[in-house]
C-alpha positions, 0 to 999 in steps of 0.5 A: 842893588840899592834903589835909585832916584834921579836928582830931577825926580828928587827935587821936583817941586822944591826951591833949589838951584844948581840941578844939572840938566843931565840925568844923574841917579842917586842911590842913597842920601846921607848927612854924615860924610863918614857914612857916604857910599859911592853914588850917594848924595850928601846933604850938608847940615850945620849941626850942634858941634860941627858944620857939615859943609866942612866935610863936603870934600871928604863926602866927595872923596868917598864917592858922593855924586851930588852935594846939597848945600846952604852955602857957596862952595868952591868949584867942585867935581860934582854938582852942588845944589843950593837950598835955603835950609839943608835940614828941611831939604834933607827931610823933603828928599828922603821922603821922596827917595823912599816913595813917600811911605807916610801916604800909605799909612794912618799916621798918628803924631803925639807931641807934648812935654809928658805922656808922648811914650805912653799915648803912643804905646796905647795907640799901637795896642788899640789899633792892633786890637781893632785889626789895624796893624800898627808900628811904633816910633818913639823914645823907647823903641822902633817896632812893627810886626816882625821888627824891633830895635832900640830907639836912638832918638825920640824921633829919628833923623829924616833919612832913618824915619822915612826909611823905616816908614817904608819898611813898615809899609812893606812889611804889612803895617797899616798905621804908625803911632809916632812920638814927635819931639819938639826937636824933630819939629824944630829941625824939620825931621818930619817935614812933609808928613800929613798926620791923620791924628795929631795929639797934644798932651801938655806943655811944661818946662823942658829942653830950654837948653835947646829952645830960646825960651818957652815961646820958642818951645811952644811954637815948635810943638804947634808945628805938628798941628800945621801938619794935620791933614785937612781931613785929619783930626787934632786931639788936644788936651783942653785944660792945658794953657796952651791948648788954644794955641795948638787948636789955632795952628791946626788946619783940620777939625780939632777935638778938645778933651779935659775935666774942667770946661764943660763945653769940651767935646769930651768931658773926662771923669776920673772914677777910681784910682788904685795901685792896680789901675785906673777907671774913668769915663768919657762923656761925649754928647749924650753918651758916657762910655767907661774905661779902665787902664791898668796903668798907674797914675791920675796922669795916665788917665789923660794919656789913655783918654787921648788914645781912646778919643783918637780911636773913637774919632776914627770910628773904631769899636769901643769894645776893641778899644777897651781891649787894646787899652787893657792889654797895655799893663805897663810902659817901660820906665813909666810908673813901672812898679816893683812889689817887695815882699816886705810890703813896700812899692818901688816905682821907676819913672822917666820923670825928669821935669818938674811937672812930671815929677809932680805928677808922679809923686801925686799919683804914688801918694794915692796908694802910699800908706806910710812914707813916700821916699824920692830918689832923683837927680838932674842931667848935666849939660842941660837946662839948669833952671829946672834943678831947684824946681825939681828939688822944691817939688820933691820936698813938697810932695815927699816924706824923704829925699835922696838926691843923687846923679842922673846923667851928669855927662861932662858937668861936675855931678856936685855942681848939679846936686848943689843946684838941686839943693837950692830948691829944698828947704833946710828942714826936709828929711834929706840924704845926698848920695851921688852914686845912684846905685848906692842911693837906690840901695839905701832907700830899699834897705831903710824902707818898710811896709806901706812905704813907696819909693819913687826913683825918677829921671831915667826910667827905661834907660839902660845907661848912665853918661859919666863924662863922655863915657856911657856905661850900662846902668838900669834903675830897674835892674838895680831895684830887682838886685836889692829887692832879691838880697 
C-alpha cells in the first residue's frame, strides 16, 4: 500500500485556495495525466509543448482525487486547489509528501555551465572515502549504495527528485552530491531544499534557447545560493566574472578560490599537467596543501579544487580527501582517453559550448606532440548563436577539423553545419562528414603517432537524435571499434 498524506498536511503553510475542510488523503502526486492512479493528486503544469490544464478532465477520469491549478477550472467533481505557480507548488508538495528527506542528508549542490558532473563525481568519492555514505544525482547517473539508474535529466523533476532523496535516506545515504541545472532552478524543481554546500564553477554561453538572455541565465544560476542554508557554505570560483553576483546571492558564508586574486580564501596553483593527471596545490592562510588528480585537463584542476575545498570546509581529513580524489580515474565522457597502439590518443569529451570546447582543446594541446584533430557538431533545435563560435574555437586551436552531426533533432543537419562553417576561416584544414561514425573513422584512419583526436559534444551519451527518432550511438564504442580494426 502506498504512503498517504492529507491535503491539509501537504498544503500547510503554502499560499493556496480551495482546500476542502473534510479530510482527503493523497496517495501520490503526478504532473503527467497519463501516469495518474486512483487516489493521486494531479498538478496541472503549463509545459513547453502542452498545457497540463487541458488534461485535468483526463486526470480526474483516471482517478485523481484533487487537482492543483494556476487557472480557473469549470465546476468539477473533485477539489480544485488554486496556486500562483504550479511548478513551485509541485516541488513544495512533493517535498512534503516524501517527508522532507533533504533535511536528513548533507545536501551539496553544484551549478555552473561546465564542470558540474565532474565536481559531483569527485564529491561523491571524497565523501565516501571520508566515511560518509554519499548519493549522486546528475547528468550521467542517479546512484547511491545498492542502487544505480541512468539519468533522465541533469536534475530530475521534483516528484522524482524528492522520491529518490527519500530512498537514498532510507537505504543508508548520509549525503547527496547533486548537479543543479539552470533549468531546474528556473523551473523550481529543487524548491525547498536547503543546501549545506553550494558550488559555483563558471558561466559561459549555453541554453540561450531556453533562457531569455545571458542575464536571465546568470540569475537562474544564482538562485542556488539563495537556497544555501544560513549555516552552510557557498564555494565560488572567484576568477569568474559572475562570482560577485553568486556571492551576493548567498545568505551564508562564502569561500572564494582561484588563481588570479591573491586575496581569495584559497589560492590555487597548477604545479604540473601531464597526460596521466594533474598536480596542484591550495594555499589557505599559512597552510599549503598539495593534491593530485588522475583526471586530464587544466580545467579539471578547478573542478577538483571545488570538491576538495568543500570537503576541507566541512572539516574532513585531508589525507582521506586525497584518497577520494585519486580514486576517480575518469568521469564518463569527460576527457575520457583511449590510447592507440599506433601511438596516438583519442579523447571523448562532452564539450558542447564554446568555452568547454576551448578548455578541452587547450588541455589536449598540453600533451599533444603532433597534430590536434577535432571532431564536433552542434545540437539541432538549440541555440544557433554558439555554432559559429564553436567553429572559431576549433579553428583557432586545432590543426585539422572534421565538422559532423551531433544530435540534429528535427533541424536539417546541413543547416547546422553551415552555421558552424561561418565561424571557420577558409584557410583552415577542414573536412565536412555529416555521418558521425564515418567522421570518427576518418580521423582514426589518418591519425599518426603523437596526434590527439578530440571528439566533442556527446561525451557519455549513448544515443543520437535524428528527427524524432532516438538511435543507439556511443562515441566511445565507435572509437573502440575502429581502434580494434
